RODO-2510 file (C-alpha; in nm, 4 decimals, decimal comma):
residues 144
     n   res          X          Y          Z
     1     x     0,0000     0,0000     0,0000
     2     x     0,1369     0,3440    -0,0897
     3     x     0,2240     0,5956     0,1826
     4     x    -0,0627     0,8229     0,0695
     5     x    -0,3142     0,5519     0,1545
     6     x    -0,1657     0,5083     0,5037
     7     x    -0,1808     0,8833     0,5596
     8     x    -0,5399     0,8979     0,4362
     9     x    -0,6383     0,6096     0,6644
    10     x    -0,4619     0,7705     0,9619
    11     x    -0,6545     1,0932     0,9002
    12     x    -0,9826     0,9048     0,8630
    13     x    -0,9383     0,7055     1,1846
    14     x    -0,8265     1,0164     1,3725
    15     x    -1,1443     1,1968     1,2699
    16     x    -1,3576     0,8933     1,3577
    17     x    -1,2086     0,8968     1,7076
    18     x    -1,2470     1,2728     1,7436
    19     x    -1,6104     1,2906     1,6328
    20     x    -1,7193     0,9764     1,8154
    21     x    -1,5490     1,0900     2,1373
    22     x    -1,6951     1,4408     2,1095
    23     x    -2,0478     1,3140     2,0419
    24     x    -2,0520     1,0541     2,3176
    25     x    -1,9124     1,3038     2,5689
    26     x    -2,1799     1,5591     2,4756
    27     x    -2,4561     1,2997     2,5043
    28     x    -2,3318     1,1621     2,8368
    29     x    -2,2998     1,5139     2,9787
    30     x    -2,6031     1,6523     2,7966
    31     x    -2,7312     1,8895     3,0709
    32     x    -2,3853     2,0472     3,1018
    33     x    -2,3534     2,0765     2,7227
    34     x    -2,6978     2,2390     2,7004
    35     x    -2,6143     2,4893     2,9772
    36     x    -2,2827     2,5725     2,8135
    37     x    -2,4645     2,6433     2,4867
    38     x    -2,7063     2,8701     2,6741
    39     x    -2,4053     3,0705     2,7960
    40     x    -2,2729     3,1089     2,4420
    41     x    -2,3449     3,4415     2,2710
    42     x    -2,4452     3,2498     1,9563
    43     x    -2,6824     2,9899     2,1056
    44     x    -2,8159     3,1854     2,4041
    45     x    -3,1874     3,1268     2,3312
    46     x    -3,3430     2,8168     2,4906
    47     x    -3,4923     2,6783     2,1709
    48     x    -3,1725     2,7208     1,9711
    49     x    -2,9582     2,5781     2,2515
    50     x    -3,2003     2,2869     2,2933
    51     x    -3,1983     2,2087     1,9239
    52     x    -2,8217     2,2435     1,8897
    53     x    -2,7556     2,0350     2,2025
    54     x    -2,9015     1,7363     2,0158
    55     x    -2,8136     1,8325     1,6576
    56     x    -2,4386     1,8705     1,7166
    57     x    -2,3743     1,5261     1,8714
    58     x    -2,6026     1,3576     1,6169
    59     x    -2,4113     1,5332     1,3381
    60     x    -2,0813     1,4226     1,4921
    61     x    -2,2015     1,0608     1,5073
    62     x    -2,3231     1,0874     1,1477
    63     x    -1,9838     1,2153     1,0349
    64     x    -1,8070     0,9316     1,2202
    65     x    -2,0490     0,6841     1,0598
    66     x    -1,9836     0,8229     0,7130
    67     x    -1,6092     0,7949     0,7705
    68     x    -1,6505     0,4307     0,8764
    69     x    -1,8634     0,3509     0,5714
    70     x    -1,6933     0,2536     0,2476
    71     x    -1,9746     0,4085     0,0436
    72     x    -1,9969     0,7464     0,2201
    73     x    -1,6337     0,7859     0,3247
    74     x    -1,5831     1,0749     0,0812
    75     x    -1,8862     1,2552     0,2245
    76     x    -1,7609     1,1975     0,5781
    77     x    -1,4257     1,3551     0,4963
    78     x    -1,5920     1,6621     0,3461
    79     x    -1,8298     1,6908     0,6427
    80     x    -1,5429     1,6479     0,8900
    81     x    -1,3417     1,9191     0,7183
    82     x    -1,6450     2,1490     0,6866
    83     x    -1,7423     2,1102     1,0507
    84     x    -1,3842     2,1828     1,1581
    85     x    -1,3933     2,4998     0,9470
    86     x    -1,7198     2,6088     1,1107
    87     x    -1,6033     2,5266     1,4617
    88     x    -1,2696     2,7021     1,4087
    89     x    -1,4526     3,0129     1,2854
    90     x    -1,6811     2,9894     1,5908
    91     x    -1,3839     2,9669     1,8298
    92     x    -1,2062     3,2527     1,6543
    93     x    -1,5190     3,4666     1,6740
    94     x    -1,5647     3,3905     2,0432
    95     x    -1,2014     3,4806     2,1135
    96     x    -1,2176     3,8033     1,9137
    97     x    -1,5628     3,9389     1,9903
    98     x    -1,6984     3,7894     2,3114
    99     x    -1,6393     3,8931     2,6685
   100     x    -1,8086     3,5761     2,7941
   101     x    -1,6113     3,2718     2,6801
   102     x    -1,8056     2,9560     2,7678
   103     x    -1,6593     2,6130     2,6952
   104     x    -1,9015     2,3404     2,5928
   105     x    -1,6327     2,0804     2,5419
   106     x    -1,6244     1,7614     2,7378
   107     x    -1,3666     1,5163     2,8585
   108     x    -0,9982     1,5854     2,8100
   109     x    -1,0563     1,8711     2,5671
   110     x    -1,2422     2,0717     2,8328
   111     x    -0,9070     2,1237     3,0079
   112     x    -0,7741     2,3226     2,7098
   113     x    -0,7613     2,6996     2,7150
   114     x    -0,9413     2,8645     2,4245
   115     x    -0,6071     2,9408     2,2603
   116     x    -0,5014     2,5750     2,2942
   117     x    -0,8383     2,4709     2,1570
   118     x    -0,7863     2,6973     1,8580
   119     x    -0,4454     2,5388     1,7915
   120     x    -0,5996     2,1918     1,8308
   121     x    -0,8698     2,2829     1,5798
   122     x    -0,6194     2,4306     1,3368
   123     x    -0,4258     2,1021     1,3433
   124     x    -0,7432     1,9075     1,2668
   125     x    -0,8357     2,1638     1,0043
   126     x    -0,5042     2,0995     0,8288
   127     x    -0,5506     1,7226     0,8664
   128     x    -0,8978     1,7544     0,7149
   129     x    -0,7678     1,9617     0,4270
   130     x    -0,4979     1,7037     0,3587
   131     x    -0,7557     1,4235     0,3850
   132     x    -0,9892     1,5915     0,1363
   133     x    -0,6980     1,6599    -0,0983
   134     x    -0,5702     1,3004    -0,0880
   135     x    -0,9186     1,1594    -0,1241
   136     x    -1,0011     1,3918    -0,4139
   137     x    -0,6752     1,3022    -0,5833
   138     x    -0,7388     0,9288    -0,5431
   139     x    -1,0971     0,9384    -0,6680
   140     x    -1,0092     1,1732    -0,9541
   141     x    -0,7305     0,9460    -1,0771
   142     x    -0,9480     0,6370    -1,0249
   143     x    -1,2389     0,7592    -1,2371
   144     x    -1,0678     0,9624    -1,5102
***
């Protein structure tokens, strides 16, 4: 197997772990996650926080499922990258424009500072970009 395939698989499994871990943590600590969303300047309304407190972990599980699937793996990689872009923009916006900086992360990641979290996200953002690039390159060469 070529090195590119190993790298692509490493990226895929890393994202599976990340999204599965994040979703399960949010579901196990759902009341805390909901309250943290209520404290966010973006999701401060009860209905939005309630909806997002279920939507986000379900989306994370869906992304992990797509990445596990052989049929929807490509979609999972795009969704993983896209969600990392959105979450990185969210973190950047919170850091730049908000006086109240709530953390709705669970588990080990909740011990990060917001700056460390931003660096963590940037690393996964780069991994996702590389994963999309490698995947696109493989599927393009396979079907052209």
